KETOR-287478 format. One line per field, with one value per residue: x, y, z of N, C-alpha, C in turn; residue number from 1; residue in three letters. Coordinates in nm, 3 decimals. Layout:
! residues N
n.c1 = c(X  ...)
n.c2 = c(Y  ...)
n.c3 = c(Z  ...)
ca.c1 = c(X  ...)
ca.c2 = c(Y  ...)
ca.c3 = c(Z  ...)
c.c1 = c(X  ...)
c.c2 = c(Y  ...)
c.c3 = c(Z  ...)
n = c(NUM  ...)
res = c(ALA  ...)
END
This chain:
! residues 154
n.c1 = c(13.484  13.706  14.053  14.355  14.679  14.889  14.766  14.698  14.955  15.053  14.881  14.952  15.212  15.188  15.239  15.080  14.835  14.677  14.357  14.240  14.334  14.342  14.429  14.406  14.224  14.338  14.154  13.951  13.908  13.679  13.599  13.635  13.829  13.823  14.026  14.028  14.201  14.415  14.576  14.894  14.851  14.585  14.393  14.320  14.140  14.166  14.111  14.204  14.181  14.145  14.081  13.923  13.703  13.461  13.612  13.762  14.019  14.281  14.513  14.455  14.419  14.329  14.469  14.402  14.416  14.221  14.089  13.875  13.677  13.603  13.791  14.036  14.361  14.579  14.604  14.666  14.708  14.706  14.766  14.565  14.393  14.580  14.654  14.530  14.673  14.591  14.746  14.771  14.960  15.028  15.008  15.132  15.001  15.150  15.048  15.050  14.820  14.823  14.708  14.627  14.588  14.294  14.273  14.214  14.245  14.344  14.596  14.853  15.140  15.421  15.444  15.695  15.848  15.773  15.730  15.924  15.875  15.750  15.548  15.411  15.354  15.100  15.052  15.300  15.306  15.094  15.199  15.424  15.290  15.152  15.375  15.474  15.271  15.331  15.248  15.275  15.185  15.030  14.813  14.881  14.853  14.668  14.689  14.483  14.446  14.316  14.212  13.991  13.808  13.824  13.659  13.461  13.206  13.005)
n.c2 = c(5.192  5.058  5.050  5.047  4.914  5.053  5.299  5.384  5.409  5.612  5.823  5.853  5.943  6.197  6.551  6.749  6.993  7.167  7.303  7.496  7.806  7.950  7.917  7.585  7.417  7.171  6.881  6.859  6.618  6.368  6.488  6.569  6.658  6.759  6.804  6.948  6.878  6.917  6.791  6.919  7.039  7.081  6.902  6.663  6.545  6.525  6.417  6.488  6.341  6.399  6.226  6.206  6.103  5.914  5.813  5.795  5.817  6.027  6.021  5.882  5.873  5.899  5.939  6.009  5.954  6.023  5.946  6.054  6.083  5.836  5.630  5.492  5.575  5.594  5.523  5.616  5.497  5.586  5.482  5.287  4.969  4.661  4.537  4.293  4.154  4.050  3.819  3.704  3.808  4.003  4.341  4.579  4.880  5.203  5.211  5.204  5.197  5.095  5.143  4.860  4.694  4.512  4.462  4.695  4.905  4.712  4.615  4.667  4.834  4.858  5.176  5.306  5.194  5.316  5.595  5.833  5.955  6.117  5.942  6.014  6.279  6.433  6.645  6.664  6.412  6.443  6.647  6.512  6.304  6.447  6.540  6.293  6.236  6.409  6.676  7.003  7.261  7.410  7.525  7.673  7.451  7.448  7.372  7.357  7.229  6.917  6.753  6.557  6.727  6.974  7.103  7.338  7.491  7.780)
n.c3 = c(13.187  12.961  12.959  12.793  12.890  12.778  12.713  12.973  13.089  12.928  12.999  13.269  13.238  13.140  13.161  13.401  13.509  13.774  13.768  13.935  14.077  14.311  14.663  14.800  15.044  15.259  15.331  15.626  15.892  15.804  15.573  15.217  14.925  14.589  14.310  14.004  13.705  13.417  13.120  13.006  12.758  12.775  12.676  12.791  13.070  13.424  13.764  14.092  14.403  14.751  15.023  15.329  15.441  15.632  15.845  16.169  16.223  16.253  16.105  15.874  15.526  15.181  14.866  14.530  14.177  13.905  13.582  13.323  13.511  13.632  13.607  13.794  13.816  13.989  14.337  14.657  14.975  15.313  15.638  15.643  15.601  15.538  15.205  14.980  14.708  14.366  14.319  14.563  14.739  15.027  15.099  15.311  15.469  15.455  15.112  14.748  14.489  14.155  13.829  13.635  13.336  13.290  13.558  13.685  13.960  14.131  14.202  14.435  14.573  14.797  14.944  14.978  14.778  14.547  14.585  14.742  15.051  15.351  15.533  15.761  15.745  15.619  15.438  15.307  15.186  15.006  14.842  14.737  14.609  14.410  14.270  14.179  14.003  13.807  13.821  13.749  13.771  14.020  14.283  14.610  14.890  15.174  15.518  15.781  16.015  16.128  16.304  16.515  16.646  16.522  16.339  16.364  16.256  16.210)
ca.c1 = c(13.563  13.826  14.169  14.472  14.792  14.964  14.696  14.713  15.093  15.064  14.812  15.034  15.336  15.157  15.251  14.944  14.822  14.550  14.286  14.215  14.453  14.342  14.473  14.315  14.231  14.346  14.028  13.948  13.861  13.541  13.573  13.720  13.851  13.854  14.096  14.024  14.330  14.421  14.710  14.956  14.787  14.445  14.303  14.283  14.096  14.194  14.065  14.281  14.099  14.202  13.963  13.934  13.567  13.432  13.715  13.792  14.165  14.335  14.624  14.412  14.382  14.348  14.492  14.363  14.419  14.118  14.077  13.735  13.601  13.575  13.902  14.139  14.496  14.662  14.539  14.764  14.641  14.787  14.711  14.447  14.420  14.668  14.585  14.555  14.686  14.531  14.829  14.772  15.056  14.969  15.086  15.092  14.982  15.099  15.074  14.995  14.756  14.856  14.620  14.677  14.485  14.224  14.264  14.187  14.340  14.353  14.735  14.916  15.283  15.462  15.462  15.836  15.907  15.729  15.742  16.000  15.800  15.732  15.407  15.348  15.326  14.998  15.073  15.417  15.266  15.015  15.293  15.502  15.196  15.131  15.500  15.474  15.173  15.384  15.170  15.374  15.120  14.929  14.805  14.923  14.757  14.673  14.646  14.438  14.408  14.246  14.178  13.853  13.720  13.869  13.565  13.351  13.153  12.880)
ca.c2 = c(5.221  4.977  5.130  4.961  4.949  5.155  5.426  5.423  5.455  5.742  5.920  5.876  6.013  6.334  6.666  6.791  7.115  7.181  7.418  7.597  7.886  7.998  7.812  7.474  7.374  7.027  6.851  6.819  6.483  6.347  6.566  6.536  6.765  6.716  6.906  6.920  6.903  6.886  6.771  7.048  7.099  7.098  6.815  6.547  6.587  6.439  6.464  6.442  6.336  6.384  6.175  6.176  6.069  5.782  5.764  5.871  5.816  6.154  5.995  5.805  5.952  5.838  6.029  5.932  6.017  5.965  5.986  6.043  6.083  5.707  5.536  5.521  5.545  5.577  5.545  5.605  5.482  5.609  5.436  5.204  4.826  4.600  4.507  4.162  4.162  3.937  3.699  3.655  3.878  4.103  4.464  4.661  5.023  5.272  5.150  5.275  5.115  5.143  5.083  4.751  4.652  4.392  4.457  4.831  4.946  4.600  4.587  4.768  4.820  4.937  5.316  5.346  5.141  5.401  5.737  5.864  6.058  6.097  5.902  6.074  6.419  6.419  6.747  6.624  6.299  6.498  6.716  6.410  6.234  6.533  6.534  6.161  6.248  6.507  6.800  7.110  7.389  7.386  7.631  7.631  7.369  7.494  7.278  7.436  7.134  6.802  6.666  6.515  6.833  7.100  7.157  7.408  7.590  7.844)
ca.c3 = c(13.068  12.947  12.925  12.771  12.975  12.707  12.732  13.114  13.108  12.860  13.083  13.388  13.202  13.095  13.249  13.438  13.588  13.844  13.710  14.038  14.102  14.449  14.755  14.827  15.184  15.285  15.400  15.766  15.916  15.761  15.450  15.102  14.829  14.453  14.232  13.861  13.640  13.274  13.064  12.978  12.640  12.814  12.600  12.873  13.203  13.539  13.895  14.206  14.524  14.884  15.093  15.472  15.482  15.687  15.936  16.290  16.236  16.206  16.013  15.757  15.409  15.049  14.753  14.412  14.045  13.819  13.442  13.280  13.636  13.694  13.596  13.894  13.766  14.108  14.466  14.765  15.104  15.432  15.764  15.622  15.616  15.439  15.079  14.921  14.562  14.295  14.326  14.700  14.825  15.116  15.099  15.426  15.448  15.338  14.982  14.633  14.387  14.021  13.729  13.551  13.241  13.331  13.705  13.733  14.065  14.227  14.240  14.521  14.597  14.913  14.907  14.970  14.654  14.437  14.617  14.863  15.123  15.494  15.542  15.878  15.711  15.515  15.335  15.230  15.102  14.895  14.753  14.668  14.520  14.293  14.193  14.114  13.895  13.712  13.829  13.752  13.796  14.123  14.384  14.743  14.964  15.311  15.621  15.896  16.119  16.073  16.415  16.531  16.695  16.464  16.242  16.430  16.164  16.252)
c.c1 = c(13.687  13.940  14.287  14.585  14.875  14.900  14.711  14.854  15.114  14.998  14.894  15.160  15.313  15.188  15.109  14.949  14.683  14.485  14.265  14.344  14.457  14.381  14.363  14.334  14.235  14.223  14.046  13.894  13.713  13.505  13.661  13.729  13.879  13.919  14.092  14.157  14.318  14.564  14.765  14.892  14.636  14.346  14.253  14.250  14.124  14.126  14.158  14.191  14.187  14.083  13.995  13.796  13.562  13.535  13.725  13.943  14.221  14.441  14.583  14.368  14.406  14.365  14.468  14.375  14.317  14.124  13.932  13.642  13.584  13.691  14.012  14.274  14.591  14.577  14.641  14.690  14.740  14.707  14.576  14.482  14.523  14.585  14.626  14.556  14.622  14.613  14.841  14.873  14.984  15.064  15.040  15.070  15.099  15.137  15.009  14.941  14.787  14.768  14.693  14.562  14.425  14.205  14.225  14.291  14.358  14.494  14.790  15.063  15.319  15.494  15.608  15.909  15.876  15.755  15.821  15.931  15.799  15.584  15.337  15.310  15.230  15.011  15.192  15.384  15.186  15.106  15.374  15.415  15.170  15.257  15.507  15.379  15.215  15.297  15.269  15.314  15.008  14.929  14.860  14.813  14.776  14.621  14.611  14.394  14.332  14.209  14.028  13.760  13.756  13.763  13.444  13.303  13.022  12.871)
c.c2 = c(5.132  5.064  5.036  5.005  5.059  5.293  5.475  5.477  5.592  5.851  5.954  5.956  6.158  6.437  6.717  6.924  7.121  7.311  7.530  7.674  7.943  7.884  7.709  7.433  7.223  6.990  6.813  6.678  6.472  6.417  6.514  6.659  6.700  6.833  6.866  6.960  6.870  6.850  6.910  7.117  7.114  7.012  6.696  6.596  6.478  6.499  6.404  6.451  6.329  6.349  6.140  6.142  5.932  5.726  5.853  5.875  5.942  6.133  5.921  5.899  5.869  5.950  5.948  6.017  5.947  6.027  5.963  6.025  5.947  5.607  5.577  5.477  5.517  5.599  5.517  5.602  5.498  5.564  5.364  5.057  4.778  4.563  4.368  4.176  4.040  3.808  3.643  3.722  3.986  4.223  4.550  4.807  5.095  5.200  5.233  5.173  5.178  5.068  4.973  4.704  4.518  4.379  4.591  4.868  4.838  4.567  4.702  4.732  4.900  5.080  5.352  5.289  5.231  5.550  5.752  5.980  6.025  6.069  5.960  6.220  6.420  6.523  6.712  6.508  6.350  6.567  6.615  6.328  6.317  6.539  6.403  6.159  6.349  6.632  6.914  7.245  7.365  7.500  7.582  7.546  7.402  7.388  7.359  7.347  7.020  6.703  6.643  6.630  6.970  7.170  7.219  7.519  7.644  7.852)
c.c3 = c(13.068  12.896  12.906  12.863  12.910  12.726  12.876  13.141  13.044  12.944  13.207  13.358  13.159  13.204  13.275  13.512  13.649  13.797  13.810  14.065  14.244  14.543  14.782  14.972  15.192  15.367  15.547  15.776  15.880  15.631  15.337  15.012  14.694  14.381  14.085  13.799  13.492  13.238  13.030  12.858  12.656  12.735  12.682  13.014  13.307  13.661  14.000  14.329  14.647  14.973  15.238  15.528  15.548  15.782  16.059  16.315  16.172  16.098  15.887  15.646  15.283  14.947  14.627  14.286  13.958  13.680  13.400  13.400  13.704  13.690  13.695  13.838  13.882  14.232  14.575  14.898  15.218  15.554  15.748  15.641  15.513  15.316  15.030  14.769  14.496  14.301  14.468  14.792  14.905  15.123  15.217  15.385  15.514  15.209  14.872  14.534  14.252  13.921  13.651  13.464  13.286  13.481  13.766  13.839  14.171  14.273  14.323  14.542  14.722  14.870  14.887  14.848  14.535  14.462  14.746  14.933  15.271  15.517  15.664  15.855  15.592  15.404  15.246  15.137  14.983  14.795  14.671  14.571  14.395  14.207  14.114  13.994  13.788  13.704  13.848  13.789  13.895  14.224  14.517  14.808  15.111  15.406  15.745  16.011  16.056  16.180  16.426  16.568  16.637  16.381  16.311  16.339  16.221  16.395)
n = c(1  2  3  4  5  6  7  8  9  10  11  12  13  14  15  16  17  18  19  20  21  22  23  24  25  26  27  28  29  30  31  32  33  34  35  36  37  38  39  40  41  42  43  44  45  46  47  48  49  50  51  52  53  54  55  56  57  58  59  60  61  62  63  64  65  66  67  68  69  70  71  72  73  74  75  76  77  78  79  80  81  82  83  84  85  86  87  88  89  90  91  92  93  94  95  96  97  98  99  100  101  102  103  104  105  106  107  108  109  110  111  112  113  114  115  116  117  118  119  120  121  122  123  124  125  126  127  128  129  130  131  132  133  134  135  136  137  138  139  140  141  142  143  144  145  146  147  148  149  150  151  152  153  154)
res = c(MET  LEU  LEU  SER  GLN  ASN  ASP  ALA  ASP  GLU  LEU  LEU  SER  MET  ILE  LYS  LYS  ILE  ARG  GLU  THR  SER  PRO  ILE  ASN  PHE  PRO  LYS  LEU  GLY  LYS  SER  VAL  GLN  MET  GLU  ALA  THR  SER  ALA  ASN  GLU  THR  VAL  LYS  PHE  VAL  PHE  ASP  VAL  ASN  ARG  LYS  GLY  THR  LEU  LYS  VAL  THR  LYS  VAL  THR  TYR  GLN  THR  ARG  TYR  GLN  LYS  SER  VAL  ILE  LEU  LEU  ARG  LEU  ASP  ILE  ASP  GLY  PRO  GLU  HIS  LEU  ASN  PRO  ASP  GLY  THR  ILE  ILE  PRO  CYS  PRO  HIS  ILE  HIS  VAL  TYR  ARG  GLU  GLY  PHE  ASP  ASP  SER  TRP  ALA  PHE  PRO  LEU  ASP  LYS  GLU  ILE  LYS  THR  ASP  ALA  SER  ASP  LEU  LEU  GLN  VAL  LEU  SER  ASP  PHE  LEU  ASP  TYR  ASN  LYS  VAL  VAL  ASP  ARG  PRO  PRO  ILE  LEU  TYR  THR  GLY  GLY  GLY  LEU  PHE  ASP  ASP  HIS  GLU  GLY)
END
């Protein structure tokens, strides 16, 4: 889906609310969580992703804001590889990708230039990321561990 920069900026500026009202569990290592959200007037749908799949690094996580399920408006990477921008500049991790017309989420910026947060506290980063997304109505997010051997089900 092609999205103009004006439309993307408008979507990012919208007040949003997460549809789920019961507490959300922060994903354990190797897992992910999707949170469905809407604009304040409930006419526009968003999805917020918290992804810890495919990694053995306890500190690695990606937070993402999607529109229409496939358009990435924002992507915040913690403890991942550096990023090469289209102009050749290298951006170290942590960084945040911001939608740019014609480039999708190919442009990244140092996280501390966009969001003031403690990158070592994954729950705090998520809270600050949701604030940056203008999410005003959200359930509590619970962290019950996330280490390599914490997920003993059954």
